[in-house]
MIGU-975718 format. One record per residue: residue in three letters; x, y, z of N, C-alpha, C in turn. Coordinates in pm, whole numbers. Example, Ala and Ser with C-alpha at 12.3 -4.5 7.8 and 13.67 -1.06 7.14 Angstrom:
2
[ALA,[1319,-569,780],[1230,-450,780],[1320,-330,780]]
[SER,[1285,-225,708],[1367,-106,714],[1290,3,787]]
//
This chain:
303
[MET,[-2522,-4414,2554],[-2509,-4545,2492],[-2643,-4619,2487]]
[LEU,[-2733,-4589,2582],[-2859,-4660,2586],[-2973,-4579,2526]]
[SER,[-2941,-4471,2456],[-3045,-4388,2396],[-3091,-4441,2261]]
[TYR,[-3009,-4524,2196],[-3041,-4573,2063],[-3159,-4669,2067]]
[GLN,[-3254,-4649,1975],[-3366,-4740,1959],[-3380,-4773,1811]]
[HIS,[-3367,-4900,1778],[-3369,-4939,1637],[-3506,-4923,1573]]
[SER,[-3609,-4907,1654],[-3745,-4892,1600],[-3756,-4773,1505]]
[PHE,[-3669,-4673,1519],[-3670,-4558,1429],[-3618,-4595,1290]]
[HIS,[-3544,-4706,1279],[-3478,-4742,1154],[-3521,-4878,1100]]
[ALA,[-3614,-4943,1166],[-3652,-5080,1130],[-3698,-5092,985]]
[GLY,[-3646,-5191,917],[-3687,-5219,780],[-3624,-5131,675]]
[ASN,[-3522,-5051,712],[-3458,-4964,612],[-3364,-5045,523]]
[HIS,[-3297,-4977,430],[-3210,-5049,336],[-3097,-5122,406]]
[ALA,[-3051,-5069,520],[-2945,-5137,595],[-2994,-5267,656]]
[ASP,[-3118,-5267,706],[-3176,-5390,760],[-3191,-5495,650]]
[VAL,[-3236,-5454,534],[-3255,-5548,424],[-3122,-5614,388]]
[LEU,[-3016,-5534,374],[-2884,-5589,345],[-2837,-5683,455]]
[LYS,[-2844,-5636,579],[-2796,-5714,694],[-2868,-5848,704]]
[HIS,[-2998,-5848,686],[-3073,-5971,704],[-3060,-6066,585]]
[LEU,[-3038,-6013,467],[-3008,-6101,354],[-2874,-6171,374]]
[VAL,[-2775,-6098,424],[-2644,-6159,452],[-2658,-6263,563]]
[LEU,[-2734,-6232,666],[-2757,-6328,775],[-2821,-6456,722]]
[VAL,[-2920,-6441,636],[-2985,-6558,575],[-2882,-6639,496]]
[ALA,[-2799,-6571,419],[-2700,-6641,337],[-2603,-6722,422]]
[VAL,[-2554,-6664,531],[-2459,-6734,618],[-2525,-6853,687]]
[LEU,[-2644,-6834,742],[-2709,-6944,813],[-2750,-7056,717]]
[GLU,[-2789,-7019,596],[-2822,-7122,498],[-2699,-7206,462]]
[ARG,[-2582,-7142,458],[-2459,-7217,434],[-2430,-7312,550]]
[LEU,[-2452,-7265,673],[-2433,-7352,789],[-2532,-7468,789]]
[ASN,[-2651,-7444,737],[-2755,-7547,734],[-2728,-7657,632]]
[LEU,[-2628,-7637,547],[-2595,-7740,448],[-2539,-7865,515]]
[LYS,[-2486,-7850,636],[-2438,-7964,712],[-2536,-7995,825]]
[THR,[-2551,-8122,857],[-2649,-8161,959],[-2600,-8133,1101]]
[LYS,[-2470,-8117,1117],[-2414,-8093,1250],[-2468,-7963,1309]]
[PRO,[-2510,-7962,1437],[-2563,-7840,1499],[-2460,-7728,1503]]
[TYR,[-2511,-7606,1515],[-2422,-7491,1523],[-2473,-7392,1626]]
[PHE,[-2387,-7293,1655],[-2412,-7189,1755],[-2433,-7056,1684]]
[PHE,[-2526,-6975,1737],[-2547,-6841,1682],[-2563,-6742,1796]]
[LEU,[-2495,-6627,1782],[-2506,-6519,1882],[-2533,-6387,1811]]
[ASP,[-2634,-6315,1860],[-2665,-6180,1815],[-2630,-6087,1930]]
[THR,[-2524,-6007,1914],[-2472,-5929,2027],[-2552,-5801,2056]]
[HIS,[-2620,-5748,1956],[-2698,-5625,1972],[-2836,-5650,1910]]
[ALA,[-2916,-5728,1980],[-3034,-5790,1920],[-3155,-5698,1906]]
[GLY,[-3162,-5589,1984],[-3278,-5501,1975],[-3403,-5566,2032]]
[GLU,[-3517,-5530,1976],[-3645,-5577,2029],[-3689,-5711,1972]]
[GLY,[-3635,-5747,1857],[-3674,-5874,1795],[-3779,-5857,1688]]
[VAL,[-3884,-5779,1716],[-3991,-5750,1620],[-4027,-5602,1631]]
[TYR,[-4055,-5538,1516],[-4082,-5394,1515],[-4215,-5364,1445]]
[ASN,[-4290,-5271,1504],[-4415,-5226,1445],[-4386,-5113,1347]]
[LEU,[-4410,-5135,1221],[-4378,-5035,1120],[-4478,-4920,1117]]
[ASN,[-4584,-4932,1193],[-4679,-4821,1205],[-4666,-4749,1339]]
[SER,[-4559,-4778,1412],[-4536,-4709,1539],[-4492,-4565,1513]]
[GLN,[-4503,-4482,1614],[-4463,-4342,1602],[-4316,-4331,1565]]
[GLN,[-4234,-4417,1626],[-4090,-4412,1597],[-4060,-4450,1452]]
[ALA,[-4123,-4558,1407],[-4096,-4604,1270],[-4145,-4505,1165]]
[LEU,[-4255,-4437,1195],[-4312,-4343,1099],[-4244,-4207,1100]]
[GLN,[-4161,-4180,1200],[-4099,-4048,1212],[-4018,-4012,1088]]
[ASN,[-3932,-4106,1045],[-3854,-4084,923],[-3895,-4179,810]]
[ALA,[-3987,-4271,842],[-4040,-4365,742],[-3928,-4434,664]]
[GLU,[-3825,-4480,735],[-3709,-4538,668],[-3741,-4670,600]]
[ALA,[-3846,-4738,646],[-3884,-4863,581],[-3924,-4843,436]]
[LYS,[-3965,-4721,400],[-4004,-4693,262],[-3886,-4699,168]]
[THR,[-3764,-4680,220],[-3644,-4691,135],[-3585,-4831,142]]
[GLY,[-3653,-4920,214],[-3603,-5055,232],[-3709,-5159,203]]
[ILE,[-3760,-5221,306],[-3848,-5335,289],[-3976,-5299,214]]
[LEU,[-4031,-5181,233],[-4156,-5145,165],[-4134,-5116,18]]
[GLN,[-4010,-5089,-19],[-3979,-5069,-160],[-3976,-5202,-235]]
[LEU,[-3966,-5311,-159],[-3971,-5443,-218],[-4115,-5492,-230]]
[ASN,[-4208,-5412,-182],[-4346,-5456,-165],[-4434,-5421,-285]]
[LEU,[-4378,-5424,-405],[-4450,-5402,-529],[-4523,-5269,-532]]
[GLY,[-4468,-5170,-458],[-4525,-5036,-460],[-4648,-5018,-375]]
[ARG,[-4696,-5123,-304],[-4815,-5108,-222],[-4776,-5059,-83]]
[GLU,[-4855,-4972,-28],[-4831,-4922,106],[-4868,-5027,208]]
[LEU,[-4793,-5031,315],[-4821,-5124,423],[-4961,-5099,475]]
[GLY,[-5040,-5205,489],[-5174,-5193,544],[-5281,-5180,437]]
[ASP,[-5242,-5164,307],[-5341,-5154,200],[-5420,-5283,187]]
[ASP,[-5356,-5391,218],[-5418,-5523,204],[-5373,-5607,321]]
[GLU,[-5468,-5664,392],[-5430,-5743,510],[-5350,-5866,472]]
[ASN,[-5356,-5904,345],[-5277,-6017,297],[-5153,-5971,222]]
[THR,[-5111,-5846,251],[-4993,-5791,186],[-4875,-5886,196]]
[SER,[-4807,-5907,86],[-4688,-5991,87],[-4593,-5939,-19]]
[ILE,[-4470,-5983,-9],[-4365,-5940,-100],[-4344,-6049,-206]]
[LYS,[-4334,-6010,-329],[-4315,-6107,-436],[-4183,-6181,-418]]
[GLU,[-4186,-6310,-441],[-4067,-6391,-429],[-3991,-6391,-562]]
[GLU,[-3859,-6393,-554],[-3779,-6385,-675],[-3681,-6502,-686]]
[SER,[-3560,-6487,-627],[-3457,-6589,-638],[-3428,-6651,-503]]
[SER,[-3344,-6752,-501],[-3327,-6840,-386],[-3312,-6768,-251]]
[LEU,[-3205,-6692,-233],[-3184,-6624,-105],[-3293,-6521,-79]]
[PHE,[-3331,-6451,-185],[-3436,-6352,-171],[-3568,-6420,-134]]
[ASP,[-3594,-6537,-193],[-3714,-6615,-157],[-3717,-6643,-8]]
[THR,[-3606,-6693,43],[-3600,-6729,185],[-3624,-6608,273]]
[TYR,[-3560,-6498,239],[-3575,-6375,318],[-3719,-6325,317]]
[VAL,[-3780,-6316,199],[-3916,-6261,194],[-4018,-6356,254]]
[ASN,[-3991,-6486,250],[-4080,-6581,317],[-4083,-6555,467]]
[ILE,[-3966,-6522,522],[-3958,-6490,665],[-4032,-6359,694]]
[VAL,[-4003,-6257,612],[-4065,-6125,634],[-4216,-6131,615]]
[ASN,[-4263,-6212,522],[-4406,-6218,495],[-4488,-6270,612]]
[LYS,[-4423,-6338,704],[-4494,-6385,824],[-4525,-6270,920]]
[TYR,[-4460,-6155,897],[-4476,-6039,984],[-4542,-5920,913]]
[ILE,[-4512,-5904,785],[-4547,-5780,715],[-4697,-5758,707]]
[GLY,[-4774,-5866,701],[-4919,-5852,697],[-4977,-5795,825]]
[ASP,[-4902,-5811,935],[-4941,-5753,1064],[-4871,-5619,1088]]
[GLN,[-4818,-5561,981],[-4752,-5431,986],[-4630,-5436,1079]]
[GLN,[-4557,-5546,1071],[-4438,-5566,1153],[-4319,-5600,1065]]
[TYR,[-4199,-5584,1122],[-4077,-5627,1055],[-3992,-5705,1155]]
[PRO,[-3939,-5822,1115],[-3859,-5903,1207],[-3717,-5851,1219]]
[GLY,[-3668,-5839,1343],[-3528,-5808,1365],[-3443,-5931,1343]]
[SER,[-3313,-5917,1356],[-3221,-6026,1325],[-3244,-6153,1408]]
[PRO,[-3282,-6145,1539],[-3307,-6270,1611],[-3421,-6351,1550]]
[MET,[-3526,-6282,1503],[-3639,-6353,1444],[-3606,-6405,1305]]
[VAL,[-3525,-6331,1231],[-3479,-6381,1102],[-3399,-6509,1123]]
[ALA,[-3309,-6506,1220],[-3227,-6625,1249],[-3312,-6741,1297]]
[SER,[-3411,-6712,1382],[-3492,-6819,1440],[-3568,-6898,1334]]
[ALA,[-3599,-6833,1222],[-3670,-6902,1114],[-3581,-7006,1045]]
[LEU,[-3450,-6994,1062],[-3356,-7083,995],[-3290,-7182,1089]]
[LEU,[-3292,-7152,1219],[-3231,-7242,1317],[-3308,-7374,1323]]
[ARG,[-3235,-7481,1351],[-3295,-7615,1353],[-3290,-7671,1494]]
[ARG,[-3361,-7780,1515],[-3354,-7848,1643],[-3209,-7892,1670]]
[GLY,[-3156,-7855,1784],[-3017,-7887,1817],[-2924,-7769,1804]]
[ASP,[-2960,-7672,1721],[-2880,-7549,1712],[-2902,-7466,1838]]
[LYS,[-2801,-7393,1880],[-2807,-7316,2004],[-2790,-7168,1973]]
[ALA,[-2880,-7084,2026],[-2877,-6942,1991],[-2895,-6853,2113]]
[PHE,[-2817,-6744,2115],[-2827,-6641,2219],[-2853,-6507,2152]]
[ALA,[-2926,-6420,2222],[-2948,-6283,2176],[-2928,-6190,2295]]
[ALA,[-2838,-6093,2282],[-2807,-6000,2391],[-2858,-5861,2359]]
[GLU,[-2911,-5793,2461],[-2956,-5654,2446],[-2944,-5585,2581]]
[LEU,[-2884,-5466,2582],[-2860,-5394,2707],[-2970,-5293,2739]]
[HIS,[-3035,-5238,2636],[-3139,-5139,2659],[-3258,-5205,2730]]
[PRO,[-3300,-5157,2848],[-3401,-5228,2928],[-3536,-5243,2859]]
[GLN,[-3585,-5138,2791],[-3714,-5149,2724],[-3706,-5243,2604]]
[ALA,[-3597,-5231,2529],[-3580,-5319,2413],[-3567,-5464,2458]]
[PHE,[-3497,-5487,2570],[-3480,-5624,2617],[-3612,-5686,2660]]
[GLU,[-3700,-5607,2717],[-3829,-5660,2760],[-3905,-5720,2642]]
[SER,[-3904,-5647,2530],[-3968,-5699,2408],[-3892,-5817,2352]]
[LEU,[-3759,-5807,2352],[-3676,-5915,2300],[-3700,-6045,2375]]
[GLN,[-3708,-6037,2505],[-3727,-6156,2587],[-3857,-6228,2550]]
[GLN,[-3963,-6150,2531],[-4091,-6211,2494],[-4084,-6276,2357]]
[ASN,[-4022,-6208,2262],[-4012,-6262,2127],[-3922,-6384,2120]]
[CYS,[-3812,-6380,2195],[-3718,-6494,2194],[-3776,-6617,2263]]
[ARG,[-3859,-6594,2363],[-3920,-6706,2432],[-4002,-6790,2336]]
[ARG,[-4072,-6723,2247],[-4153,-6795,2148],[-4066,-6859,2041]]
[ALA,[-3947,-6803,2020],[-3861,-6851,1911],[-3758,-6954,1956]]
[GLY,[-3749,-6978,2086],[-3652,-7076,2135],[-3509,-7024,2139]]
[ILE,[-3493,-6892,2148],[-3361,-6830,2158],[-3342,-6782,2301]]
[ILE,[-3223,-6797,2355],[-3193,-6753,2491],[-3160,-6604,2490]]
[ALA,[-3246,-6523,2550],[-3224,-6378,2556],[-3148,-6342,2682]]
[GLN,[-3051,-6253,2667],[-2967,-6213,2780],[-2966,-6060,2791]]
[HIS,[-2996,-6009,2912],[-2993,-5864,2936],[-2851,-5828,2979]]
[ARG,[-2765,-5810,2881],[-2625,-5781,2911],[-2557,-5716,2790]]
[ASP,[-2441,-5662,2815],[-2363,-5595,2712],[-2320,-5697,2606]]
[GLY,[-2337,-5659,2480],[-2307,-5751,2371],[-2162,-5791,2362]]
[TYR,[-2072,-5698,2390],[-1929,-5730,2384],[-1889,-5820,2500]]
[GLU,[-1952,-5802,2613],[-1922,-5884,2730],[-1967,-6027,2708]]
[ILE,[-2088,-6045,2655],[-2138,-6181,2633],[-2059,-6250,2522]]
[LEU,[-2008,-6172,2427],[-1932,-6229,2316],[-1816,-6313,2367]]
[ASN,[-1744,-6260,2463],[-1630,-6335,2515],[-1668,-6430,2627]]
[ALA,[-1783,-6406,2689],[-1827,-6494,2797],[-1870,-6631,2746]]
[VAL,[-1927,-6637,2626],[-1981,-6764,2575],[-1887,-6834,2476]]
[LEU,[-1773,-6774,2448],[-1678,-6834,2353],[-1563,-6902,2425]]
[PRO,[-1513,-7015,2371],[-1565,-7086,2254],[-1696,-7157,2287]]
[PRO,[-1785,-7166,2191],[-1918,-7220,2219],[-1925,-7371,2202]]
[THR,[-2036,-7424,2248],[-2072,-7563,2221],[-2213,-7561,2162]]
[PRO,[-2229,-7612,2040],[-2130,-7671,1949],[-2028,-7569,1900]]
[ASN,[-1918,-7622,1843],[-1802,-7539,1815],[-1804,-7477,1675]]
[ARG,[-1909,-7495,1600],[-1923,-7428,1470],[-2038,-7329,1480]]
[GLY,[-2031,-7223,1400],[-2140,-7127,1405],[-2099,-6986,1369]]
[ALA,[-2185,-6891,1406],[-2166,-6753,1361],[-2210,-6654,1467]]
[VAL,[-2151,-6534,1458],[-2185,-6423,1546],[-2222,-6303,1460]]
[LEU,[-2331,-6236,1497],[-2371,-6111,1432],[-2345,-5996,1528]]
[ILE,[-2267,-5899,1484],[-2233,-5781,1565],[-2288,-5659,1493]]
[ASP,[-2387,-5596,1553],[-2460,-5488,1487],[-2483,-5372,1584]]
[PRO,[-2376,-5303,1624],[-2389,-5194,1720],[-2443,-5067,1655]]
[PRO,[-2493,-4973,1734],[-2547,-4849,1677],[-2440,-4750,1633]]
[TYR,[-2317,-4763,1684],[-2208,-4671,1653],[-2246,-4526,1686]]
[GLU,[-2321,-4507,1794],[-2355,-4371,1836],[-2231,-4293,1879]]
[GLN,[-2142,-4363,1947],[-2018,-4302,1994],[-1903,-4345,1903]]
[MET,[-1809,-4255,1880],[-1694,-4288,1797],[-1614,-4404,1855]]
[SER,[-1617,-4418,1986],[-1541,-4524,2052],[-1593,-4663,2020]]
[GLU,[-1716,-4672,1968],[-1773,-4804,1941],[-1701,-4877,1828]]
[TYR,[-1641,-4803,1737],[-1565,-4868,1630],[-1445,-4943,1689]]
[GLU,[-1377,-4880,1784],[-1265,-4945,1851],[-1313,-5059,1938]]
[GLN,[-1432,-5043,1999],[-1489,-5151,2081],[-1511,-5275,1996]]
[VAL,[-1561,-5257,1875],[-1583,-5370,1787],[-1452,-5441,1756]]
[ILE,[-1351,-5365,1720],[-1221,-5423,1686],[-1164,-5500,1804]]
[ASP,[-1165,-5439,1922],[-1111,-5504,2041],[-1188,-5631,2074]]
[ALA,[-1321,-5624,2068],[-1403,-5739,2102],[-1383,-5854,2003]]
[VAL,[-1378,-5821,1874],[-1361,-5926,1774],[-1221,-5986,1782]]
[ALA,[-1121,-5903,1808],[-984,-5954,1822],[-975,-6055,1936]]
[LYS,[-1038,-6024,2049],[-1040,-6116,2162],[-1119,-6242,2129]]
[ALA,[-1231,-6224,2060],[-1316,-6338,2025],[-1244,-6434,1931]]
[VAL,[-1172,-6379,1834],[-1101,-6463,1738],[-994,-6548,1808]]
[LYS,[-933,-6492,1910],[-834,-6570,1985],[-899,-6686,2058]]
[ARG,[-1019,-6664,2108],[-1090,-6768,2182],[-1159,-6868,2089]]
[TRP,[-1203,-6819,1975],[-1279,-6904,1881],[-1237,-6871,1739]]
[PRO,[-1121,-6917,1696],[-1064,-6877,1566],[-1141,-6928,1445]]
[ILE,[-1224,-7031,1461],[-1295,-7087,1346],[-1435,-7029,1330]]
[GLY,[-1477,-6941,1421],[-1610,-6884,1414],[-1627,-6790,1295]]
[ILE,[-1752,-6779,1249],[-1786,-6684,1144],[-1835,-6557,1213]]
[TYR,[-1775,-6444,1181],[-1811,-6317,1244],[-1866,-6222,1138]]
[MET,[-1989,-6177,1158],[-2054,-6082,1067],[-2064,-5947,1137]]
[ILE,[-1997,-5847,1084],[-1996,-5713,1147],[-2062,-5613,1053]]
[TRP,[-2175,-5557,1099],[-2242,-5453,1020],[-2177,-5318,1048]]
[TYR,[-2175,-5230,947],[-2120,-5096,967],[-2190,-4998,873]]
[PRO,[-2195,-4869,910],[-2257,-4768,824],[-2156,-4704,729]]
[LEU,[-2205,-4656,616],[-2126,-4573,526],[-2177,-4431,541]]
[LEU,[-2089,-4341,587],[-2131,-4207,627],[-2069,-4099,540]]
[SER,[-2146,-3996,514],[-2100,-3882,434],[-1986,-3808,504]]
[ASP,[-1904,-3741,426],[-1791,-3666,482],[-1837,-3544,561]]
[THR,[-1950,-3489,522],[-2002,-3372,592],[-2145,-3398,639]]
[ARG,[-2191,-3318,733],[-2327,-3332,785],[-2380,-3195,824]]
[GLU,[-2509,-3190,841],[-2574,-3066,883],[-2585,-3065,1035]]
[ASP,[-2526,-2966,1098],[-2534,-2955,1244],[-2680,-2933,1285]]
[ARG,[-2728,-3016,1378],[-2869,-3010,1416],[-2906,-2879,1485]]
[LYS,[-2812,-2820,1554],[-2841,-2697,1628],[-2826,-2572,1542]]
[THR,[-2717,-2565,1466],[-2689,-2444,1389],[-2730,-2454,1243]]
[THR,[-2757,-2576,1196],[-2789,-2608,1056],[-2671,-2579,962]]
[GLU,[-2555,-2550,1018],[-2436,-2529,936],[-2382,-2664,886]]
[ILE,[-2313,-2660,773],[-2250,-2780,719],[-2112,-2796,782]]
[VAL,[-2092,-2907,851],[-1967,-2931,923],[-1910,-3067,883]]
[SER,[-1785,-3088,915],[-1723,-3216,888],[-1784,-3324,976]]
[ASN,[-1798,-3443,921],[-1851,-3556,996],[-1734,-3636,1052]]
[PRO,[-1711,-3631,1183],[-1594,-3698,1241],[-1598,-3850,1230]]
[LYS,[-1715,-3906,1199],[-1727,-4052,1188],[-1711,-4102,1045]]
[SER,[-1694,-4012,950],[-1706,-4048,809],[-1608,-4156,764]]
[SER,[-1490,-4159,819],[-1389,-4256,773],[-1367,-4371,872]]
[LEU,[-1445,-4375,978],[-1420,-4474,1083],[-1455,-4617,1039]]
[SER,[-1557,-4632,957],[-1591,-4766,909],[-1479,-4822,821]]
[GLU,[-1424,-4737,734],[-1315,-4780,647],[-1191,-4818,729]]
[LYS,[-1164,-4741,832],[-1051,-4773,920],[-1075,-4905,992]]
[MET,[-1198,-4926,1037],[-1232,-5050,1105],[-1216,-5170,1013]]
[LEU,[-1257,-5155,888],[-1242,-5264,792],[-1096,-5303,775]]
[SER,[-1011,-5204,767],[-868,-5230,752],[-813,-5308,871]]
[GLN,[-856,-5270,989],[-808,-5337,1110],[-867,-5478,1124]]
[LEU,[-992,-5494,1085],[-1054,-5627,1092],[-984,-5724,996]]
[SER,[-948,-5675,879],[-881,-5762,782],[-739,-5797,825]]
[GLY,[-687,-5725,923],[-554,-5755,975],[-553,-5855,1089]]
[LEU,[-671,-5899,1132],[-678,-5997,1240],[-633,-6134,1192]]
[ASN,[-605,-6222,1285],[-551,-6355,1254],[-663,-6452,1215]]
[VAL,[-722,-6425,1099],[-822,-6514,1041],[-779,-6546,898]]
[LYS,[-834,-6654,843],[-791,-6698,711],[-841,-6608,599]]
[SER,[-963,-6558,612],[-1019,-6479,503],[-1121,-6379,555]]
[VAL,[-1136,-6270,481],[-1231,-6164,516],[-1301,-6120,388]]
[LEU,[-1434,-6126,391],[-1517,-6090,277],[-1603,-5969,313]]
[ASN,[-1619,-5878,218],[-1690,-5753,247],[-1796,-5728,141]]
[ILE,[-1912,-5679,186],[-2019,-5639,95],[-2067,-5501,134]]
[GLN,[-2090,-5415,34],[-2141,-5280,59],[-2256,-5252,-36]]
[PHE,[-2362,-5196,20],[-2473,-5150,-63],[-2490,-5000,-42]]
[CYS,[-2476,-4924,-149],[-2489,-4778,-144],[-2625,-4741,-200]]
[SER,[-2708,-4679,-117],[-2844,-4648,-156],[-2855,-4516,-233]]
[VAL,[-2789,-4414,-182],[-2796,-4281,-244],[-2656,-4219,-244]]
[LYS,[-2644,-4102,-303],[-2516,-4032,-303],[-2490,-3970,-166]]
[PRO,[-2365,-3971,-121],[-2333,-3905,7],[-2364,-3756,1]]
[SER,[-2419,-3703,107],[-2443,-3559,118],[-2470,-3524,262]]
[GLU,[-2461,-3396,293],[-2484,-3351,431],[-2629,-3373,473]]
[LYS,[-2719,-3388,376],[-2860,-3410,408],[-2890,-3557,434]]
[VAL,[-2803,-3645,386],[-2829,-3789,392],[-2771,-3852,517]]
[GLY,[-2645,-3821,547],[-2580,-3887,660],[-2534,-4026,621]]
[MET,[-2615,-4130,650],[-2580,-4267,613],[-2631,-4295,472]]
[TYR,[-2540,-4304,377],[-2580,-4325,238],[-2578,-4471,197]]
[GLY,[-2533,-4555,287],[-2528,-4698,260],[-2474,-4771,381]]
[SER,[-2451,-4899,365],[-2396,-4978,476],[-2326,-5101,422]]
[GLY,[-2261,-5172,510],[-2189,-5291,467],[-2187,-5397,573]]
[MET,[-2141,-5514,533],[-2120,-5626,624],[-1982,-5683,596]]
[CYS,[-1903,-5692,700],[-1770,-5752,692],[-1779,-5890,755]]
[ILE,[-1742,-5994,679],[-1756,-6131,727],[-1619,-6195,741]]
[LEU,[-1583,-6228,864],[-1458,-6299,892],[-1484,-6449,888]]
[ASN,[-1394,-6523,825],[-1408,-6668,807],[-1539,-6703,734]]
[PRO,[-1566,-6640,621],[-1691,-6667,550],[-1698,-6813,505]]
[PRO,[-1817,-6872,509],[-1830,-7010,459],[-1805,-7018,309]]
[TRP,[-1779,-7138,265],[-1746,-7163,124],[-1856,-7113,33]]
[GLN,[-1818,-7042,-73],[-1905,-6990,-178],[-1998,-6878,-131]]
[LEU,[-1971,-6821,-14],[-2053,-6709,30],[-2038,-6590,-63]]
[ASP,[-1922,-6576,-125],[-1902,-6464,-216],[-2003,-6467,-331]]
[SER,[-2036,-6587,-379],[-2137,-6599,-484],[-2274,-6557,-432]]
[ASP,[-2303,-6596,-308],[-2431,-6557,-247],[-2441,-6405,-232]]
[LEU,[-2331,-6343,-190],[-2333,-6198,-171],[-2346,-6124,-303]]
[GLN,[-2288,-6180,-408],[-2303,-6118,-540],[-2449,-6123,-584]]
[GLU,[-2514,-6234,-554],[-2657,-6246,-583],[-2737,-6142,-505]]
[ILE,[-2699,-6121,-380],[-2767,-6022,-296],[-2752,-5882,-355]]
[ILE,[-2629,-5847,-393],[-2606,-5714,-450],[-2687,-5693,-577]]
[GLU,[-2687,-5792,-664],[-2761,-5779,-789],[-2911,-5764,-763]]
[THR,[-2962,-5838,-665],[-3103,-5827,-629],[-3135,-5689,-574]]
[LEU,[-3050,-5638,-485],[-3075,-5507,-426],[-3063,-5396,-528]]
[GLN,[-2969,-5408,-619],[-2955,-5307,-724],[-3080,-5300,-811]]
[GLU,[-3145,-5415,-828],[-3268,-5419,-907],[-3389,-5373,-826]]
[LYS,[-3395,-5418,-701],[-3516,-5395,-620],[-3515,-5264,-543]]
[LEU,[-3396,-5214,-511],[-3385,-5088,-438],[-3306,-4989,-523]]
[PRO,[-3360,-4949,-636],[-3285,-4859,-726],[-3257,-4726,-659]]
[GLY,[-3135,-4679,-676],[-3096,-4551,-620],[-2993,-4486,-710]]
[ASP,[-2959,-4362,-680],[-2866,-4290,-767],[-2721,-4320,-736]]
[ASN,[-2697,-4415,-646],[-2558,-4446,-612],[-2532,-4596,-601]]
[ASN,[-2633,-4679,-627],[-2613,-4821,-598],[-2518,-4891,-695]]
[ARG,[-2478,-4823,-801],[-2376,-4881,-890],[-2243,-4897,-818]]
[LEU,[-2222,-4822,-709],[-2098,-4832,-632],[-2102,-4947,-532]]
[SER,[-2215,-5016,-524],[-2224,-5133,-437],[-2126,-5240,-485]]
[LYS,[-2076,-5320,-390],[-1972,-5415,-430],[-1959,-5530,-332]]
[VAL,[-1898,-5636,-383],[-1854,-5750,-302],[-1704,-5764,-328]]
[GLU,[-1626,-5774,-222],[-1480,-5779,-238],[-1415,-5862,-128]]
[TRP,[-1308,-5927,-166],[-1227,-5997,-68],[-1126,-5898,-10]]
[LEU,[-1125,-5885,122],[-1025,-5802,189],[-904,-5885,231]]
[LYS,[-925,-6016,239],[-816,-6107,277],[-853,-6247,230]]
[THR,[-757,-6317,172],[-781,-6454,128],[-672,-6544,180]]
[GLU,[-701,-6672,181],[-604,-6770,232],[-482,-6778,142]]
//
């Protein structure tokens, strides 16, 4: 459970989707002056070096954030920045541009910190000891309370929060099949304690088959349908509405594994569906792939 390190995947297409959705939700909360609460249950390191050995191993940022970088390679220009386009995209790239020139990518706590206001209260949890050490340093500068503890445990420990409005980001690695059930159980308990909270749950879209690392044979992927099952169960929880967004980067295949990802939002703020549609259209234009036409925004449950 503690072997996962997000540094291998920082800045990929899943990060771009996740952080655009995070920006959209927090911007909606910012429309009201009343303070709010934010919790990141699986916060990671906070900031990632895109030139690190881990990040360069699979170079996943090239299919994500660097593809938004007008085709220039990271480090070509010390003033490297991403072109600004539309409202939500503007906000996101303004945040990223504060890091990208230093060959870094901000994790979700740092993305959130750029939007949090004086009076808003934020927590970031991380269980991996090395990742937490970095997270603690980054959060100290950002004014976020970092906690070295299990994300599911802190979720119920701090709910209901003060202030009583706000959002939770749940972004587990799903290394173990049991983590899908952990998410459902944790969110079900959280909803009972804090029924008006906004819950953002990231999940992977996985191919039906995969290449066995040891034998190189093509075998069934036992996780392939678990995200879809989780979505069904999340939409059955006692909340008023559930909104879902999926971005498909490439076609599913045994060579790809994760061909896309999604975000399931419980109790989405008003007009978030319009924001998510804008996100999908932007990603379809900026991250062209042979499968992104299957990307979608859909209501899984409405009032």
